[in-house]
C-alpha positions in Angstrom: 120.6 91.5 118.2 117.6 93.7 117.2 114.0 93.4 118.0 113.1 92.0 114.5 115.5 89.1 114.9 114.1 88.4 118.3 110.7 87.9 116.8 108.8 91.2 117.2 105.2 91.1 116.1 103.8 93.2 113.3 102.6 96.7 114.6 99.5 96.7 112.5 96.2 96.2 114.4 94.8 92.7 113.8 98.1 91.2 112.6 100.1 88.8 114.7 102.7 87.7 112.2 106.4 88.1 112.8 107.9 91.4 111.6 110.6 91.4 108.9 111.4 95.1 108.9 111.0 98.2 111.0 110.3 101.7 109.8 110.4 105.1 111.2 107.3 106.5 113.0 107.3 109.4 110.5 105.9 107.0 107.9 102.7 106.4 110.0 100.8 108.8 107.7 101.7 106.7 104.7 100.3 103.6 106.4 97.1 105.4 107.5 96.5 106.4 103.8 96.3 102.6 103.1 93.9 102.1 106.0 96.5 100.3 108.1 96.2 101.3 111.7 99.3 101.1 113.9 99.3 99.8 117.4 100.7 102.3 119.9 101.6 105.8 119.2 105.4 106.1 119.4 108.6 104.2 118.6 109.5 102.2 115.6 106.8 100.5 113.5 107.4 96.8 112.8 105.9 95.3 109.7 105.4 91.7 108.5 106.2 90.8 104.9 102.6 91.4 103.7 102.3 94.9 105.2 105.9 95.9 104.3 105.1 95.1 100.6 102.0 97.3 100.8 104.0 100.1 102.5 106.7 100.0 99.8 104.1 100.4 97.0 102.5 103.3 98.7 105.8 105.0 99.5 107.0 104.6 95.9 103.8 106.1 94.5 104.0 109.1 97.0 107.6 109.7 96.0 106.8 109.6 92.3 103.9 112.1 92.8 106.2 114.4 94.8 108.9 114.4 92.1 106.3 115.3 89.5 104.9 118.1 91.6 108.4 119.5 92.1 109.2 119.4 88.4 106.1 121.4 87.4 
């Protein structure tokens, strides 16, 4: 049983909701672009539904821009 199923809290400062997903710490820069500050400095990042939705939108936009840049 993983930490998310055990009821891990969201890793964003100021949020105490239960996490639904965990992401790699390498995505911390994507979260910082959105102004979301992460608690702690290492290990997996746990996100609640609201913050995970924001993360997905940012990651999708970054990936699209990266693809365009590689095409040119």
